[in-house]
Structures are given as C-alpha cells and as structure tokens.
N, C-alpha and C positions, 0 to 999 in steps of 0.2 A: 345424450349418451350414445345414441345410434350413430352419431357422426364423429365419434372419437377415432382418431387415426392412430393405429398401432401396427406393429409388425411390418412396417414399410422401411426400406432402406433410406437413410438420409441422403440429401443431395451429395453427389460425388463432385465436390468442388473444393478449392483451397489446397489442392495437392500439387506438388511439383512433378509434372508429367515426365520430366527427364530423370530426376533423381530416384523416382520410384519404379523406373523401368530397368531392371538389372540387365536384361539382354542388350538393350541399347547402350547403356553405360559401359558394359564390358566390351562390346564390339567396337565402340568408338575408341576406347582406351587402347585396345589391342592393335587397332589399325592407325593409330597416331592422330586421331582427330579431336582429342580433348581440347575444349576451349571454355573459358569461364562463361562466355555468353550463352552456352547451351543450358546451363542451370537457370539463367535469367529467362530464356525463352520458355523453358519448362514451367517456371512459376507463372509466367504470363498466360500461357494457354490453359493452365489449370484453374484460372480464376473464374468465378461465377459470371463476371461481366463478359469475358471473352466467349464463354460457352453460350451466353445469352445472345451475343452478336452472331455467333455461328447459327443459332436457331433462327433468328430474325432474317438473316441473309437467305435462308431457304424457305421460310414461310412467306416472305415477300420477294419473289424471284424478279429478275430483271424484266424490264418492259421496253419494247421498241417504240421510239419516237421518230417516225419517218419524216415528219414535217413539223416546222414550228407553227406558232399560232397564226402567222401571216401567210402560211402556205408554202414557205420555202422548204425545199428538201434538205434535211439535216442528217438523216441516217444516224441517229445517236441511240445509245442504250442507257436507260436510266436505272440506277441501282438504289436499293435501300442504303441509308447511311451506315448501317451495320456492316455491309459488305466492304465499304471503303475503309472502315476501321480495321477489319480483319486483314485485307490485302495490304493496307498501309503498314501494319505492324510486321507482316512477313517481309516486305521490301526493306523496311527500316533495319531489320535484323539480318539482311543478306541472304534470305532463303532463295533468292533468284541467282545472283551472280557473284557471291562472295569468293567462291573458289577461283574465279577468273580475275577479279579485281585485286585480290590479295593471295596470289598463289604461294605454295610452299608445301612442305610435308604435311600430309593429312588434311589439306584444304578441301578436297572433294568429299572426304569423309565427314568433316564438320558441316559442310553445306548440306550433305545428304541428311544428317541428323536434324539440322534446323528445319529443312523441308518437311521431314517426317513428323516433327512435333506439331507444326502448324496444320499439316494435312490430317493428322489424327483427329483434330477437333472440327475443322471445317475443310473438307476436301475440294469443294468447287473452285475456290479461288486459286488452288494449286495449279490449275490448267494454265492460265496466263503466266504464272510464276515459273512453271516448268518450261514453257516455250521461250520465255525471255532468257532463261538459263541456257537452253539448248541452242539458241541462235548464234551464240558466240563463235563456235568453230566454223560455221558456214559464212559468217560475215568476214572472217579472215581470208577467204578466197579472193576478195577484192580489197586491197589495202586502202584505196580511197574511200570506199564506203565504210570500212572498218574504222578509219580515222574519224569519220563524221559521226557514226552511230554508237561505237563502243563506249565512249564516255557517258552517253545518255543511258545505255543499258546497265552500266556499272553503278549508276547513281542510286543512293539509298532514299531519295525523295520520291514519294508517290504523288503524282499529279494526274487526276483523271480527266482533266480538261484537254480536249483536242485543240492544239494551238501550235503556232510556229512563230518565233523560235521557242524552244522548250529544252530544259536542262536534263530531263529524264525521259525514258521511253520504255514501254512494254511492247513485246512482239507477239504476233500470232502467226499462223500458217494456214494456207489454203491449197490443198492438193486434190481432195476428193471431188469428183463430179458425178452427175446423176446417172451416167451410163455405167459407173463402176468405180469403187473406191481404191481397191488394191492395185488394179492395173493402170497405174498412172501414165504409162506410155500411150494409152488410148485417149488421153485427155484431148479435148477439142478447143479449149481456150487458146486463142491466137495472140501472137505478139509480133508487131511490125516496127521497124526502126522509125523514129520520128525525125531523124536527120539532125538532131541536136545532142546526140549522145544518150538520149532517153528512148524508151519504147512505149508503144501504145498497146494495151492489152484489152481484149474483148472476149467475154465468155461468162459462163455460169458455174459457180462453185456450190456444190450440194451441201457440204459441211465446211463452215469457216468458224472455228472456235474463237471465242473472245473477240468479237468484231469491234469492241470498244478500244482495242489496242491502237497504239500509235503507228505501227507499221507491220507488214506481213511479208513472209516469203511465199511466193506464188509460182506454181509451175505452169508454163504455157508453151505452146508450139511456136518456135521461131523458125525462120527459113533454114537454119542449120540444125534443127531438131529440138527436142524437148529441153527447155532451158529454165533456169531459176531467176526470178526477179524480186527485187525489193520494192514493195508497193507501200508508200506512206499514205496515211489518211489525210494529212495536210501537206500541201506543196511548199517548197521553199519560199514562194511569194505570199504565203499565208492563206492562199485559196484552198478550198476543199478539193481533194481528188475525187474522181467519180468512183464511188464505192457504195452501191445501192443495196442496202439490207432489205431483202424481200420479206423475210419473216424470221422470227426466232423459233428454234425447234422446241417442241413440247416433249421433253424427255422423261424417261422412266425415273432417273435420278439426276445427280449433278445439277440440281435445280438452281443453285445460286450462280452458276456459271452460264453465261450467254453463249449459245451455239446457234449459228445462223446459216441462212442461204443467201448468197450475194450475187449481184450482177456487176460485171466490169464492162464498161462501154467506152473505149478510147481512154482507158485509165492509164495514167502515167506510171511507168515502172523503170527501175534501173537494173541492168543486167548484173547478176551476181555470179561469179565464176565464169566458166567458158560457155559460149553458145553451144548448144547441143549436148551439154553435160549437166543438165539440171538435176538428174537423179544423183549423180556423184556429189553435187554441191549440197543438196538438201539432206542427203543420207547422213551427214554428220549431225544434223539437227535431230533426225529420226533416232539415231543411236542414243543420244542423250535423253530424249523423251521416253524411249523404251526403258531406260534405267529408272526414270522417274515413275513409270508405271509400276515397276517392282517396288520402289520405295513407297508409293502411294498405297498399294495393296497391303504391304507390310504394316503401314501406319493404320490402315483400316482394321487389320487383324488385331493390332495392339488395342485400339479403342474397343473392339468387340469383346475381347477376352477380359480386359480391365473392367468394363461395365458389368459383364456377367459375374466376374469374381466378386466385385463390390456388392452386388445384389445378394449372392448366395452366402456371403459372410454376415449379412445383416438381416436375413430372413429366416424364420423358423417354420418348421412343419413337422407334425407328428412327434413333437417333444424334443426336437434337436435343431440346431442351426443347419441350414441346408448343406453348407460346405463340408460338414462332418459326416454326411451320408456317403458311404463308399461309392455309390453310383455317381453322385454329383462330383465328388473329388476326382473321379476318373475322367469325367467330361471336361472339367476345368483344366486338368493336367494335359489332356489331349489337345485342347484348344491352345493352351500355352505352348506346347511343343511345336504346333504349326506356326504360331506367331514368332517363336524363337528362331525356327529354321528360316523363315522369311526375313526376319530382321538381320540375322547373321549373314545370310547370303547377300542381301541388299547392301550392307555395309562393306562386305568383301568386294563386291562389284565396284562400289564407289572407290575403294582403295586402288583398284586396278587403273582407274582414271587419274590417280595421283602419280602414276609411273608411266612414262612414255617409252620405256624400254621395249625392245622387240617382243619379248615374251609376254609382257603385260598387254601390249596392243593386240597380240594374237589371242590371248586368253579372253579379253573382254569382247572381242568380236563375236566369239561363239557363246561365251558364258552369259552375256547380257541377253541374247535372244532366248537361250534356254531358260534363264531365270524369268524373263518376261512371260513366256508361255506358261510356266508351271505356277509361279506364285500368284499371277493374276487369275488363273483358272481356279485356284484353291480359295480365292477370296469370298465369292458369293455364298458357298455352302458353309464356310466358316462363320460368316456373319449370321446366317440363318440359325446355326446351332447355338451361337451365343445369345441370339434373340430369344430362343426358346427357353433358355435358362431363366429369363425374366418372366416367363409365363405370359399372361395377358398384358401386363405392362409393356413387355417388349414389342408387342404387336401394335401399340398405339404410337401416334406421332408425338406424344408428350415426352417420350424417351428417345435417345439418339440412335438406337439400334435399328429402328424401322428405316430411318434415313440412311444409315450405313448399309443396310441390306440392299436398298435401291441403288446405292452409289457404287458398290464393288464391281458390278459387271462392266462398267465403262472402261476400267483399266485393261480388261481383257479384249475389248473391242478396239480401243484406240491404238493407233500405230501398229496395226496388224493383228487381226483376229487369229484364232487357233491354227487353222490350216496354213495361213500365210506365214506365220512365225515358224511352224514346224518345217515347212518347205524351205524357208530361208536358212534354217539350221542345216538342212541337207546340202543346200547350195554352198554354204560356208565350208562345210566339211569337204566338199568336192573341190572347190576352187582354192581354198586356203588350208591345206593340210597342216600347216604349222599351228593353226588354231586348235585342231584336234589334239596335237601333241601337247600344247600348253594346258588344255583342260585335263588331258589324261595325266599329265605330271602333277597337277593340283590334286586330282583324285588319288593317285598312287601314293602321295605323301601321307595318306591316312591309313594305308594298308597295314595289316598285321596286328590290329587291336581287337577287332570284332570279326569273328568268322562270317557272320551274316553280311556284314559290309563287304568283306572280301569276295564272297560269293556273288553279291550284287554287281560288283565291279567287273568280275569275270563275265557275267551275263551281259552287262552293258557293252563290253568290248566286242562280244560276239554279235550283238545287235548292230553295232556300228559297222562291223565288217560285212554285214549282209543287208544294209539299209536300202530301202526303196521308198518311193513316194507313199506307197500303201502302208508302210510301217513307220512313217515319219513321227507320228505322235508317240508310238511306243519308244522310239529312240530318244526323243526329247524328254519324255517322262523319266526314263531310266537315267539319263544324264543329269537331270535336275535333282533327283533323289541322291545320286552319287555326289554331286557338288554340295548339296545341303549336308549330307552325312559327313563329308570330308571336313568342312569348316567347323561343324559342331564337335567332331571327334578331336580335332586338333586344338580348338580354341575355347569351346564352351565348358562349363562345369560338367563333371562326369555324370551327374544325375540327369542332365539334359541329354547328353550323348547316349547314355544307356537307354533312356526312354525313347528317343527318336529312332535308334536302330531297331529296337524291339517293336515299336509301333508302326514303322514305315517299311522296314526291310525284313523283319523276322517272319518266320513261318506262320506264327499265330496272329498276324496283323488282321484287323477287322476292316470292314467297309464303311463304318460310321464312327464318328467321334465318340469316345468313351469306352470303346471295346478294347480295353487295355488289360495286360496281365496284372492282376492284383499284387503280384510280387514285386512290381516296380516301385520305386520311391515316389508314389503319386502325390502324397501330401507335400513333399519337398518341391516337386515340380509346380504344383498348384500354387504354392506360396509365392513363387516368382511372378504370378499374375497380379 
C-alpha cells in the first residue's frame, strides 16, 4: 500500500500538438500557412514513441570518433539511433527547406510551424535543420554551387553517412573563432587560391555546430578580404576533406546536438559570393537562423506552458485541483500570454519572408532582430516558472522541463547575444530608415484600441528618437513589446489581447509571472494552454 501511486498526472502523450495549440493554429491560418501536413506532424510529435526518442537523444549525447579501429583519422560523430529517427522525421516532413523547394503563399509560415512542432519536443536536432534551411539564400550568390547543392538541400531523404556522391545534404556553419565570436572581421583563418578554382583554408574554429553535416559555410581571410567559402566534408573524388574535429563541446543544454572545435589545414573550399564580401554573403544565412531562434524559443515556451498546464489540471492539493486555485490560474495564464505573444510574433515574422516586396523586406530586417533579442531573452525564465509548477517533479530529469530549462539559453546566445543584437538594431535603424518606417507602420496599425498600448507606442517613438548605444536594450525591448502587442491586438482573440496589454504594458504590471489583475479573464486564457 505504501507504493500505491496516486495524485500524479498521467503521461502527456497521444495528443496532437498542432490541433491542441490554439495560438499556433490561429496564427498559421491568419497568415496563410495552413497545410494538411501540420496536423500529421502534430500527431507524430505527440506520440509516446517520439517523446521517448527525444529523451534518449539527450540521455545518450553524441560521441566523437576521431579515428577508426585501425588508427585512420575519420573525424566522425556517433549518435544514438533515436537522434537519427527524430531528425529523419523532421527532414521527411520538410522542416528544413519545404518553403524553398515548394514556394508559394504561406510557404514560410507552414515551414515555421513544422519546425516549431519538432523543436517543441526535441530542440537539439533543430540546429542542423535550421542551418540547412538558412543556407539557401547564401548558396544562391553563386549559381554554379547552387545548381550543385540546392537539389541535395531540398531532398526529404535523411542520410547520415558522409559519402560522395550523395542525393541529400545537411549544412552547418563555422564563423566563431577563439579570439572572439561576434567580431568576425577579426577572424584569423586564412584562404589562399589553389590555382584550380578552389581555395585552401587553414585555421581554427572555436564553435562549429553540427560537425556531422555534409558541408559548411566558413568565413576566412582571403587576399581580397574576409570571404565566405563552401567547405564539404567529402570531396568530389570521394576523398575526405581535411576537417579535424578537436573535441565536442560539453554544453549546459542542447545536449543532443553536437557542437565542436575544428581545425582546418589546407582544407579545400569553394568561394561563395564575392571575394572580400563574406559577411554580406553569410548574413543571409544569419538572418534566417535568427528567425529560427525566435521560433525555437517560442516552441520551448509552448512545451513549458503545456507541460505545466497538464500537471496542474491533474494534480490536487488542499482539497482542489491545482488549476482551480486562483494563484495557479494566474501563473498558467501569464505563462500562456508569453507563449502566445512569442508564437504570434514568430509566425508574423515568418509571413514577412513569404513576401519579397520592399516593405516586407524592410520590416523583417529590423523586426527579426528585435524579435530575436526579446523572445529568446524571455525563454529561460519562462521555462523556470513552468518547471516550478511541477514542483519537485519539474526539477528532475524524468520530466522534460529540466531539459527545456537548460535548452532555452542557447537561442539567446546563438547568432548574436543580447548586446550584439541590440546594437545591430540600432545599426539597422541608422543605415536603413525604411526598416524603422515599416516597423512603425505595423505598430501604428493597432493604435486606437487600448490607451495603454497607445501610450507605450508614444514612449517607444520617443526612445527611438533619442537612441544611443547605452539605451539600445531599452529601445529593443520597447519595440518588441510594441510588435507583440500590435499583432495580438489585430489578430488574436480579445481575451489574449486584453491580458497581454494589461500584463505587459499596463501600469499595474508585475515583475514575475502570475502577478496579474484578477479581473482579467484568467481562466479563459489558461484554458488555451
């Protein structure tokens, strides 16, 4: 009798993670991304088997095999079979490049939703998926390389074997060096012409994510300045390129994904874009991965609040179900507001990439960086608060929120940490004033509904007018809240917009989750979790 189990939530499995996520369904429908396959993906990632694979891929992280049994250098990364099943499913359903291979209205929105559904359950594999998605605009700078590689990138077949010829390919990138990550122009990796149309690269990369990928974009100093190169793991003659994996990084989170330190020593590379314009070439990839940081953080918020809501709906204390306690209702509602705002903004950003008109291009230049800064910053504390809803269970590795808590910070660090992004926003505002006008137009379209929002917009405009490097974070935070408020006011149900404006912009807003006005429709908001 002492081992009878009761008052524990049942396993949260067998749910369609797309259909039960109203914020995602509504946002995808509003921005033209509805596809029958999304419900199929939602059902798949909600199965107990997929969730178990997600757990195994993190419990058994990748291992470096530098040499084979005979002493030959191979520089390979070995993964648990569960990891291959997870990323194989993501590739099969087009989470990487469906929007490029099958373009059309809403294609980027549908791909974003697919990416988020997979990342919600297992985020580590999303790194190579994201980089493979993001490489497409950069590859197009050199038509010959695009013709060779894009069909492989578009393939829905996942093949982890490093070989040539090969019908599919995953891409990684290597910019960061040990002397500093963000100041890429200080890179010391060198590239010299080989005389046959290729280049030879020599240098050390401090962070190279997903070293098991088939090819990489690498920045190196050429005679004409910092340039971008395509570096394959396997050469056209089927020989291995020089790509020495020195070690895998022992990271706080993101355990299922291999991140490495590598040495290039006379490594063959192909110039991508113009010599001396490497940043211009790779920045297209960076913009796309920044968007995926927003989407990945939003997916993490969805997992966090969904797991917390599931627990408190099945757990009783002091004579009532936890969700019925007003204090807990407020916490779940507040967590849901954060997840809704992140989801709606992420999908809105993705929709901007479905439109190559001048206004959309200007909007996404500034809004993507703003969203990347804010949504990714909000992720870790959101995960912590959700974890706390599970009490001691949340703090154990048997439940997914401990893993999620360790995972969320990586999106804030990757592709530009806080100050880098904030200063990039100021740079865009200064050099591309049309991006400010496009974002302001988006925000202005929601004026006249809530006095609190109108006052925030006026204050934000004043901040923009006096922006300096010292106030960069204040400016970006204000812009982010204005963008989230605008999309929720215009598109989300009124209960969500009411709650967000009061909780994030109102005079009575609190500093911690759950400090909400009890007069708000908290039960209705919490029900959406």
